[in-house]
FIKE-663436 format. One record per residue: residue number from 1; x negated, y negated, z negated of N, C-alpha, C in turn. Coordinates in nm, 2 decimals. Atoms other than C-alpha are relative to their C-alpha. Example, Ala and Ser with C-alpha at 12.3 -4.5 7.8 and 13.67 -1.06 7.14 Angstrom:
<recs>
REC     n     n_c1     n_c2     n_c3    ca_c1    ca_c2    ca_c3     c_c1     c_c2     c_c3
REC     1    -0.09     0.12     0.00    -1.23     0.45    -0.78    -0.09    -0.12     0.00
REC     2     0.09     0.11     0.00    -1.37     0.11    -0.71     0.08    -0.11    -0.08
</recs>
This chain:
<recs>
REC     n     n_c1     n_c2     n_c3    ca_c1    ca_c2    ca_c3     c_c1     c_c2     c_c3
REC     1     0.07    -0.13     0.01    -9.02   -11.38    -9.28     0.08     0.11     0.05
REC     2    -0.07    -0.12    -0.05    -8.93   -11.06    -9.10    -0.06     0.12    -0.07
REC     3     0.05    -0.12     0.07    -8.95   -10.72    -9.28     0.08     0.12     0.05
REC     4    -0.06    -0.13    -0.04    -8.87   -10.36    -9.19    -0.08     0.12    -0.04
REC     5     0.07    -0.13     0.02    -8.95   -10.00    -9.25    -0.05     0.05     0.13
REC     6     0.06    -0.04    -0.12    -9.18    -9.85    -8.99    -0.06     0.14    -0.02
REC     7     0.08    -0.12     0.01    -9.37    -9.53    -8.91    -0.14    -0.03     0.07
REC     8     0.14     0.03    -0.05    -9.75    -9.55    -8.86    -0.06     0.14     0.04
REC     9     0.06    -0.13    -0.05    -9.91    -9.27    -8.64    -0.14     0.01    -0.05
REC    10     0.14    -0.03     0.06   -10.22    -9.12    -8.81    -0.07     0.10     0.09
REC    11     0.07    -0.10    -0.08   -10.48    -8.89    -8.67     0.05     0.14    -0.03
REC    12    -0.05    -0.13     0.03   -10.31    -8.60    -8.85     0.15     0.00    -0.04
REC    13    -0.14     0.00     0.03    -9.95    -8.70    -8.88     0.06    -0.14     0.01
REC    14    -0.07     0.13     0.00    -9.71    -8.99    -8.94     0.03    -0.04    -0.14
REC    15    -0.02     0.05     0.14    -9.68    -9.21    -9.25     0.10    -0.11     0.01
REC    16    -0.09     0.11     0.02    -9.39    -9.43    -9.35    -0.07    -0.12    -0.06
REC    17     0.06     0.12     0.06    -9.46    -9.79    -9.44     0.10    -0.11     0.01
REC    18    -0.08     0.12     0.00    -9.30   -10.12    -9.51    -0.08    -0.12     0.05
REC    19     0.07     0.11    -0.06    -9.40   -10.42    -9.30     0.07    -0.13    -0.02
REC    20    -0.05     0.14     0.01    -9.36   -10.79    -9.37    -0.08    -0.09     0.09
REC    21     0.06     0.08    -0.10    -9.44   -11.04    -9.10     0.04    -0.15    -0.03
REC    22    -0.03     0.13     0.04    -9.47   -11.41    -9.18     0.06    -0.08     0.11
REC    23    -0.04     0.10    -0.10    -9.30   -11.70    -9.01    -0.12    -0.07     0.06
REC    24     0.12     0.07    -0.06    -9.54   -11.87    -8.77    -0.11     0.10     0.03
REC    25     0.12    -0.09    -0.04    -9.88   -11.74    -8.65    -0.07     0.05    -0.13
REC    26     0.07    -0.06     0.12   -10.04   -11.50    -8.90    -0.14    -0.04    -0.01
REC    27     0.14     0.04     0.02   -10.37   -11.58    -9.05    -0.09     0.12    -0.04
REC    28     0.07    -0.12     0.03   -10.48   -11.22    -9.09     0.10     0.10    -0.04
REC    29    -0.09    -0.11     0.04   -10.34   -10.89    -9.21    -0.05     0.07    -0.13
REC    30     0.03    -0.06     0.13   -10.33   -10.72    -9.55     0.07     0.14    -0.01
REC    31    -0.06    -0.12     0.04   -10.27   -10.36    -9.65     0.02    -0.01    -0.15
REC    32    -0.03     0.00     0.14   -10.09   -10.36    -9.99     0.01     0.14    -0.04
REC    33     0.01    -0.14     0.03   -10.18   -10.03   -10.15     0.07     0.02    -0.14
REC    34    -0.09    -0.02     0.11    -9.92    -9.89   -10.39    -0.07     0.05    -0.13
REC    35     0.03    -0.07     0.12    -9.94    -9.79   -10.75     0.04     0.15     0.01
REC    36    -0.05    -0.14    -0.01    -9.82    -9.44   -10.84     0.15     0.01     0.02
REC    37    -0.15     0.00     0.00    -9.45    -9.54   -10.80     0.05     0.00     0.14
REC    38    -0.05    -0.01    -0.14    -9.44    -9.52   -10.42     0.03    -0.14     0.06
REC    39    -0.03     0.13    -0.07    -9.32    -9.80   -10.18     0.14    -0.04    -0.06
REC    40    -0.13     0.04     0.07    -9.06    -9.94   -10.42     0.01    -0.15     0.00
REC    41    -0.03     0.14     0.00    -8.92   -10.28   -10.50    -0.12    -0.09    -0.04
REC    42     0.12     0.07     0.04    -9.24   -10.39   -10.67    -0.09    -0.02     0.12
REC    43     0.09     0.01    -0.11    -9.45   -10.32   -10.36     0.06    -0.09     0.11
REC    44    -0.06     0.09    -0.10    -9.20   -10.49   -10.13    -0.01    -0.14    -0.04
REC    45     0.02     0.13     0.06    -9.22   -10.79   -10.36    -0.14    -0.05     0.03
REC    46     0.14     0.04    -0.03    -9.60   -10.80   -10.33    -0.02    -0.03     0.15
REC    47     0.01     0.03    -0.14    -9.57   -10.77    -9.95     0.06    -0.14     0.04
REC    48    -0.06     0.13    -0.03    -9.34   -11.07    -9.95    -0.09    -0.12    -0.04
REC    49     0.09     0.10     0.05    -9.58   -11.27   -10.16    -0.11    -0.04     0.10
REC    50     0.11     0.03    -0.09    -9.86   -11.23    -9.91     0.05    -0.04     0.14
REC    51    -0.06     0.05    -0.13    -9.63   -11.27    -9.60     0.03    -0.15    -0.02
REC    52    -0.04     0.14     0.02    -9.51   -11.60    -9.75    -0.13    -0.09     0.00
REC    53     0.12     0.07    -0.01    -9.88   -11.70    -9.77    -0.06     0.00     0.14
REC    54     0.05     0.01    -0.14    -9.92   -11.64    -9.40    -0.06     0.13     0.06
REC    55     0.06    -0.12    -0.04   -10.04   -11.28    -9.38     0.10     0.11     0.04
REC    56    -0.07    -0.13    -0.03    -9.90   -10.97    -9.20    -0.03     0.09    -0.12
REC    57     0.03    -0.09     0.12    -9.86   -10.72    -9.49     0.07     0.13     0.02
REC    58    -0.05    -0.14    -0.02    -9.82   -10.34    -9.46    -0.02     0.07    -0.13
REC    59     0.01    -0.08     0.12    -9.74   -10.12    -9.75     0.02     0.15     0.04
REC    60    -0.01    -0.14    -0.05    -9.82    -9.76    -9.66     0.04     0.10    -0.11
REC    61    -0.05    -0.11     0.09    -9.66    -9.45    -9.82    -0.11     0.10    -0.02
REC    62     0.12    -0.09     0.01    -9.98    -9.28    -9.94     0.03     0.13    -0.06
REC    63    -0.03    -0.13     0.05    -9.80    -8.99   -10.10     0.07     0.08     0.11
REC    64    -0.08    -0.06    -0.11    -9.66    -8.89    -9.75    -0.04     0.15     0.01
REC    65     0.03    -0.14    -0.01    -9.85    -8.56    -9.76     0.06     0.08    -0.11
REC    66    -0.06    -0.07     0.11    -9.71    -8.47   -10.10     0.15     0.00    -0.01
REC    67    -0.15     0.02     0.01    -9.36    -8.61   -10.11     0.03    -0.13     0.06
REC    68    -0.02     0.13    -0.06    -9.28    -8.88    -9.86     0.13    -0.07    -0.04
REC    69    -0.13     0.08     0.02    -9.03    -9.16    -9.91     0.04    -0.02    -0.14
REC    70    -0.04     0.01     0.15    -9.04    -9.17   -10.29     0.00    -0.15    -0.04
REC    71    -0.01     0.13     0.06    -8.93    -9.48   -10.47     0.03     0.03    -0.15
REC    72    -0.01    -0.04     0.14    -9.00    -9.43   -10.84     0.00    -0.13    -0.09
REC    73    -0.01     0.11     0.10    -8.95    -9.65   -11.15    -0.09     0.03    -0.12
REC    74     0.08    -0.02     0.11    -9.19    -9.70   -11.43     0.08     0.00    -0.13
REC    75    -0.08     0.00     0.12    -8.90    -9.72   -11.68     0.08     0.13    -0.02
REC    76    -0.07    -0.13     0.01    -8.76    -9.37   -11.61    -0.09     0.11    -0.03
REC    77     0.09    -0.10     0.04    -8.93    -9.09   -11.79    -0.01     0.11     0.10
REC    78     0.01    -0.10    -0.10    -8.84    -8.84   -11.52    -0.09    -0.04     0.12
REC    79     0.08     0.05    -0.10    -8.99    -9.06   -11.26    -0.15    -0.01    -0.04
REC    80     0.13     0.01     0.05    -9.30    -9.11   -11.47    -0.07     0.14     0.01
REC    81     0.06    -0.14    -0.01    -9.36    -8.73   -11.49    -0.04     0.03     0.15
REC    82     0.03    -0.03    -0.14    -9.33    -8.70   -11.11    -0.12    -0.08     0.05
REC    83     0.10     0.09    -0.05    -9.55    -9.00   -11.04    -0.14     0.04    -0.05
REC    84     0.13    -0.05     0.05    -9.83    -8.87   -11.26    -0.05     0.13     0.06
REC    85     0.03    -0.12    -0.07    -9.81    -8.53   -11.11    -0.06    -0.02     0.14
REC    86     0.05     0.04    -0.14    -9.85    -8.68   -10.76    -0.14    -0.07    -0.01
REC    87     0.12     0.07     0.01   -10.13    -8.91   -10.88    -0.12     0.09    -0.03
REC    88     0.12    -0.09     0.03   -10.35    -8.64   -11.03    -0.03     0.10     0.11
REC    89     0.04    -0.09    -0.12   -10.33    -8.43   -10.71    -0.03    -0.08     0.12
REC    90     0.02     0.08    -0.12   -10.38    -8.73   -10.48    -0.15     0.01     0.05
REC    91     0.13    -0.02    -0.06   -10.68    -8.69   -10.24    -0.05    -0.14     0.04
REC    92     0.05     0.13    -0.04   -10.87    -9.02   -10.23    -0.07     0.00     0.13
REC    93     0.07    -0.01    -0.13   -11.08    -8.91    -9.94     0.10    -0.01     0.12
REC    94    -0.10     0.01    -0.10   -10.77    -8.86    -9.73     0.07    -0.14     0.00
REC    95    -0.06     0.13     0.02   -10.63    -9.18    -9.87    -0.08    -0.11     0.07
REC    96     0.08     0.10    -0.08   -10.93    -9.38    -9.73     0.02     0.02     0.15
REC    97    -0.02    -0.02    -0.14   -10.88    -9.21    -9.40     0.13    -0.06     0.05
REC    98    -0.13     0.06    -0.04   -10.52    -9.31    -9.39     0.00    -0.15     0.00
REC    99     0.02     0.14     0.00   -10.62    -9.66    -9.48    -0.07    -0.05     0.13
REC   100     0.07     0.04    -0.13   -10.86    -9.67    -9.18     0.10     0.00     0.12
REC   101    -0.10    -0.01    -0.10   -10.57    -9.56    -8.96     0.10    -0.12    -0.01
REC   102    -0.09     0.11     0.02   -10.35    -9.83    -9.11    -0.07    -0.13     0.05
REC   103     0.07     0.12    -0.05   -10.62   -10.09    -9.03     0.01     0.00     0.15
REC   104    -0.01    -0.01    -0.14   -10.62    -9.97    -8.67     0.13    -0.04     0.05
REC   105    -0.13     0.03    -0.04   -10.25   -10.00    -8.65     0.02    -0.16    -0.01
REC   106    -0.02     0.14     0.02   -10.25   -10.36    -8.79    -0.07    -0.08     0.11
REC   107     0.07     0.07    -0.11   -10.50   -10.46    -8.52     0.07     0.00     0.13
REC   108    -0.08     0.00    -0.12   -10.24   -10.38    -8.26     0.12    -0.09     0.00
REC   109    -0.12     0.08     0.01    -9.97   -10.61    -8.39    -0.02    -0.13     0.07
REC   110     0.00     0.13    -0.07    -9.90   -10.91    -8.17    -0.01    -0.12    -0.10
REC   111     0.02     0.12     0.08   -10.02   -11.24    -8.32    -0.11     0.02    -0.11
REC   112     0.11    -0.02     0.10   -10.28   -11.08    -8.55    -0.13    -0.05     0.06
REC   113     0.13     0.05    -0.04   -10.64   -11.20    -8.54    -0.11     0.11    -0.01
REC   114     0.09    -0.11     0.00   -10.80   -10.86    -8.58    -0.07     0.02    -0.13
REC   115     0.07    -0.02     0.13   -10.91   -10.91    -8.94     0.10     0.06    -0.10
REC   116    -0.09    -0.08     0.09   -10.77   -10.68    -9.21    -0.07     0.01    -0.14
REC   117     0.04    -0.03     0.14   -10.80   -10.68    -9.59     0.09     0.09    -0.07
REC   118    -0.09    -0.08     0.08   -10.65   -10.48    -9.86     0.02    -0.05    -0.14
REC   119    -0.02     0.03     0.14   -10.49   -10.55   -10.20     0.06     0.12    -0.06
REC   120    -0.05    -0.13     0.06   -10.44   -10.25   -10.43     0.03    -0.02    -0.15
REC   121    -0.04     0.01     0.14   -10.28   -10.20   -10.76    -0.01     0.14    -0.07
REC   122     0.02    -0.13     0.07   -10.39    -9.92   -11.01    -0.07     0.10     0.10
REC   123     0.05    -0.10    -0.10   -10.44    -9.62   -10.77    -0.06    -0.08     0.12
REC   124     0.04     0.07    -0.11   -10.46    -9.87   -10.49    -0.12    -0.09    -0.02
REC   125     0.12     0.08     0.03   -10.72   -10.08   -10.66    -0.13     0.08     0.02
REC   126     0.12    -0.09    -0.03   -10.97    -9.78   -10.66    -0.01     0.02     0.15
REC   127     0.02    -0.02    -0.15   -10.89    -9.72   -10.29    -0.06    -0.13     0.06
REC   128     0.06     0.12    -0.05   -10.98   -10.09   -10.22    -0.15     0.00    -0.02
REC   129     0.15    -0.02     0.03   -11.32   -10.03   -10.39    -0.06     0.09     0.09
REC   130     0.06    -0.10    -0.09   -11.38    -9.72   -10.19     0.00    -0.05     0.14
REC   131     0.00     0.06    -0.14   -11.28    -9.90    -9.87    -0.12    -0.09     0.02
REC   132     0.12     0.09    -0.01   -11.55   -10.16    -9.94    -0.13     0.07     0.00
REC   133     0.12    -0.08     0.00   -11.80    -9.89    -9.99    -0.02     0.09     0.12
REC   134     0.00    -0.10    -0.11   -11.71    -9.66    -9.70     0.04    -0.05     0.14
REC   135    -0.06     0.04    -0.13   -11.54    -9.86    -9.42    -0.04    -0.14     0.03
REC   136     0.02     0.13    -0.05   -11.55   -10.18    -9.23     0.12    -0.09    -0.02
REC   137    -0.10     0.09     0.04   -11.25   -10.34    -9.40    -0.06    -0.14    -0.02
REC   138     0.06     0.14     0.01   -11.30   -10.72    -9.40    -0.02    -0.04    -0.14
REC   139     0.01     0.04     0.14   -11.24   -10.76    -9.77     0.11     0.08    -0.08
REC   140    -0.09    -0.07     0.08   -11.05   -10.61   -10.06     0.02    -0.06    -0.14
REC   141    -0.03     0.04     0.13   -10.88   -10.71   -10.38     0.06     0.11    -0.08
REC   142    -0.04    -0.11     0.09   -10.82   -10.47   -10.67     0.06    -0.06    -0.13
REC   143    -0.06     0.03     0.13   -10.57   -10.52   -10.95    -0.01     0.12    -0.09
REC   144     0.01    -0.10     0.10   -10.65   -10.31   -11.26    -0.02     0.14     0.06
REC   145     0.03    -0.12    -0.07   -10.81   -10.04   -11.05    -0.04     0.11    -0.10
REC   146     0.02    -0.11     0.10   -10.79    -9.71   -11.24    -0.10     0.10     0.05
REC   147     0.11    -0.10    -0.02   -11.09    -9.48   -11.25    -0.10    -0.04     0.10
REC   148     0.11     0.04    -0.09   -11.32    -9.69   -11.04    -0.13     0.05    -0.06
REC   149     0.12    -0.05     0.06   -11.58    -9.59   -11.30    -0.04     0.14     0.04
REC   150     0.03    -0.14    -0.04   -11.55    -9.23   -11.18    -0.07     0.01     0.13
REC   151     0.07     0.01    -0.13   -11.68    -9.34   -10.84    -0.11    -0.11     0.00
REC   152     0.10     0.11     0.01   -11.93    -9.60   -10.96    -0.13     0.03     0.07
REC   153     0.12    -0.03    -0.07   -12.21    -9.41   -10.80     0.00    -0.05     0.14
REC   154    -0.01     0.06    -0.13   -12.08    -9.55   -10.47    -0.03    -0.15     0.01
REC   155     0.01     0.15     0.00   -12.13    -9.91   -10.58    -0.12    -0.05     0.08
REC   156     0.10     0.05    -0.08   -12.47    -9.94   -10.41     0.03    -0.01     0.15
REC   157    -0.04     0.01    -0.14   -12.29    -9.89   -10.08     0.10    -0.11     0.03
REC   158    -0.10     0.10    -0.02   -12.04   -10.17   -10.14    -0.06    -0.12     0.09
REC   159     0.05     0.10    -0.09   -12.09   -10.40    -9.84     0.10    -0.09     0.06
REC   160    -0.10     0.09    -0.04   -11.77   -10.59    -9.80     0.05    -0.08    -0.12
REC   161    -0.05     0.08     0.11   -11.63   -10.88   -10.01     0.11     0.07    -0.09
REC   162    -0.09    -0.07     0.09   -11.45   -10.74   -10.32     0.03    -0.08    -0.12
REC   163    -0.05     0.08     0.12   -11.24   -10.91   -10.59     0.07     0.10    -0.09
REC   164    -0.06    -0.09     0.10   -11.14   -10.72   -10.91     0.06    -0.08    -0.11
REC   165    -0.07     0.06     0.11   -10.88   -10.84   -11.15     0.01     0.11    -0.11
REC   166     0.01    -0.09     0.11   -10.93   -10.67   -11.49     0.09    -0.04    -0.12
REC   167    -0.08     0.02     0.12   -10.67   -10.64   -11.77    -0.08     0.03    -0.12
REC   168     0.09    -0.02     0.11   -10.85   -10.68   -12.10     0.07     0.06    -0.12
REC   169    -0.08    -0.07     0.10   -10.57   -10.51   -12.31     0.06     0.12     0.07
REC   170    -0.05    -0.11    -0.09   -10.54   -10.21   -12.08    -0.04     0.14    -0.05
REC   171     0.04    -0.13     0.05   -10.52    -9.86   -12.22    -0.05     0.09     0.10
REC   172     0.05    -0.09    -0.11   -10.59    -9.70   -11.88    -0.14    -0.04     0.04
REC   173     0.14     0.04    -0.03   -10.90    -9.91   -11.82    -0.04    -0.09    -0.12
REC   174     0.03     0.07     0.12   -11.01   -10.01   -12.17    -0.11    -0.10     0.01
REC   175     0.11     0.10    -0.01   -11.24   -10.31   -12.24    -0.14     0.05     0.02
REC   176     0.14    -0.05    -0.01   -11.55   -10.10   -12.27    -0.02     0.05     0.15
REC   177     0.01    -0.04    -0.14   -11.48    -9.96   -11.92    -0.01    -0.12     0.09
REC   178     0.01     0.13    -0.08   -11.41   -10.31   -11.78    -0.14    -0.06    -0.01
REC   179     0.13     0.06     0.01   -11.74   -10.43   -11.92    -0.10     0.08     0.08
REC   180     0.09    -0.08    -0.08   -11.92   -10.13   -11.77     0.01    -0.03     0.15
REC   181    -0.02     0.03    -0.14   -11.77   -10.19   -11.43    -0.06    -0.14     0.04
REC   182     0.06     0.13    -0.02   -11.86   -10.56   -11.45    -0.15     0.01     0.01
REC   183     0.15     0.00     0.00   -12.22   -10.48   -11.53    -0.05     0.07     0.12
REC   184     0.04    -0.08    -0.12   -12.24   -10.23   -11.24     0.02    -0.08     0.13
REC   185    -0.04     0.07    -0.13   -12.08   -10.46   -10.98    -0.05    -0.14     0.01
REC   186     0.03     0.14     0.00   -12.18   -10.81   -11.08    -0.13    -0.04     0.08
REC   187     0.12     0.04    -0.08   -12.53   -10.80   -10.93     0.02    -0.01     0.15
REC   188    -0.03     0.01    -0.14   -12.37   -10.76   -10.59     0.07    -0.14     0.03
REC   189    -0.05     0.13    -0.03   -12.31   -11.11   -10.45     0.13     0.00     0.07
REC   190    -0.13    -0.02    -0.06   -12.01   -10.98   -10.26     0.12     0.02    -0.09
REC   191    -0.10    -0.04     0.10   -11.82   -10.91   -10.58     0.04    -0.12    -0.09
REC   192    -0.05     0.10     0.10   -11.60   -11.14   -10.79     0.08     0.09    -0.10
REC   193    -0.08    -0.06     0.10   -11.46   -11.01   -11.12     0.06    -0.10    -0.09
REC   194    -0.08     0.09     0.08   -11.19   -11.19   -11.31     0.07     0.08    -0.11
REC   195    -0.06    -0.07     0.12   -11.08   -11.09   -11.66     0.12    -0.08    -0.05
REC   196    -0.12     0.06     0.05   -10.74   -11.15   -11.81     0.02     0.04    -0.14
REC   197     0.00    -0.03     0.15   -10.75   -11.17   -12.19     0.15     0.02    -0.04
REC   198    -0.14    -0.03     0.05   -10.44   -11.01   -12.35     0.09     0.06     0.10
REC   199    -0.09    -0.06    -0.11   -10.31   -10.88   -12.02    -0.01     0.15    -0.01
REC   200    -0.01    -0.14     0.00   -10.19   -10.52   -12.01    -0.01     0.05     0.14
REC   201     0.00    -0.07    -0.14   -10.22   -10.27   -11.72     0.13    -0.04     0.06
REC   202    -0.12     0.03    -0.08    -9.97   -10.37   -11.45     0.06    -0.14    -0.04
REC   203    -0.06     0.13     0.04    -9.94   -10.73   -11.57     0.06    -0.07     0.12
REC   204    -0.06     0.07    -0.12    -9.85   -10.83   -11.21     0.12     0.08     0.06
REC   205    -0.11    -0.08    -0.05    -9.58   -10.56   -11.16     0.13    -0.07    -0.03
REC   206    -0.13     0.07     0.01    -9.25   -10.74   -11.10     0.10     0.09    -0.07
REC   207    -0.10    -0.07     0.08    -8.98   -10.63   -11.35    -0.06     0.09    -0.10
REC   208     0.06    -0.09     0.10    -9.23   -10.44   -11.57     0.02    -0.07    -0.14
REC   209     0.00     0.05     0.14    -9.20   -10.48   -11.95    -0.13    -0.08    -0.03
REC   210     0.12     0.07     0.04    -9.56   -10.60   -11.95    -0.04    -0.11     0.11
REC   211     0.02     0.10    -0.09    -9.52   -10.84   -11.66    -0.04    -0.13    -0.07
REC   212     0.04     0.12     0.06    -9.71   -11.16   -11.74    -0.01    -0.11     0.11
REC   213    -0.01     0.09    -0.11    -9.61   -11.45   -11.52    -0.12    -0.09     0.01
REC   214     0.11     0.10    -0.01    -9.90   -11.68   -11.61    -0.12     0.07     0.06
REC   215     0.12    -0.08    -0.05   -10.17   -11.41   -11.55     0.03     0.04     0.15
REC   216    -0.04    -0.04    -0.14    -9.98   -11.29   -11.23    -0.02    -0.11     0.09
REC   217     0.01     0.12    -0.09    -9.97   -11.64   -11.09    -0.15    -0.03     0.03
REC   218     0.14     0.03    -0.02   -10.34   -11.70   -11.15    -0.07     0.10     0.09
REC   219     0.07    -0.11    -0.08   -10.44   -11.36   -11.00     0.05    -0.02     0.15
REC   220    -0.05     0.01    -0.14   -10.21   -11.42   -10.69    -0.07    -0.12     0.07
REC   221     0.07     0.12    -0.06   -10.37   -11.77   -10.63    -0.14     0.04     0.04
REC   222     0.14    -0.04    -0.02   -10.72   -11.63   -10.66     0.00     0.10     0.12
REC   223     0.00    -0.10    -0.11   -10.63   -11.34   -10.42     0.03    -0.07     0.13
REC   224    -0.04     0.07    -0.13   -10.46   -11.56   -10.16    -0.12    -0.09     0.05
REC   225     0.11     0.08    -0.04   -10.75   -11.80   -10.16    -0.12     0.09     0.05
REC   226     0.10    -0.10    -0.04   -10.99   -11.50   -10.13     0.03     0.05     0.14
REC   227    -0.04    -0.05    -0.13   -10.80   -11.37    -9.83    -0.01    -0.11     0.11
REC   228     0.02     0.11    -0.10   -10.79   -11.71    -9.66    -0.14    -0.02     0.03
REC   229     0.14     0.01    -0.02   -11.16   -11.73    -9.70    -0.06     0.10     0.10
REC   230     0.06    -0.11    -0.07   -11.23   -11.39    -9.55     0.08     0.05     0.12
REC   231    -0.09    -0.05    -0.11   -10.94   -11.33    -9.31     0.04    -0.11     0.10
REC   232    -0.06     0.11    -0.08   -10.82   -11.67    -9.18    -0.10    -0.04     0.11
REC   233     0.08     0.04    -0.11   -10.96   -11.73    -8.83    -0.11     0.10     0.03
</recs>
């Protein structure tokens, strides 16, 4: 696997990103969309997981307009304050636009097959949902997508395969909200929803106090199989 930091040209600027390229011919490309902690060791680890499964994986720095190049930690109170400040001022509409530009970039990489999906965590999970509603992304996976319910009115426009991993012991997306989202999305045959009993928010975050290896392994397998189905070939 090859990996490096790169710059992606956007229609209104330049965005830093981390790129991981698999050994051998790629079977598609994935945008791994960060949580609120920036392009840190966790997101690089996720990129490596998908590159090892055969996909080109790009992790864009979506806070580039606010404060580019941040690497924050969920265990540092000062970092938490900064991360939440950035999160609550984040513009999702511009985020979707940046993701579209990232899709275009991935289609230019030698060896790619022109198909692009996205996997997002927390903030990135909601972006994946919006991508499936607003863009021609080939598919998307969302881990514990925060505040999807605030944009649920867009659900009738969801027209791309979408997988959602829900933590059922999540203070940010509590069980009542998880059930609401499932009720709203399940009638759409393009949607798969998987629940993780006892799992907390960020159960797949490497190094987190709430990391759950069993749930993370199950979710990763489901995600990789989903991407092979929709991106491979």
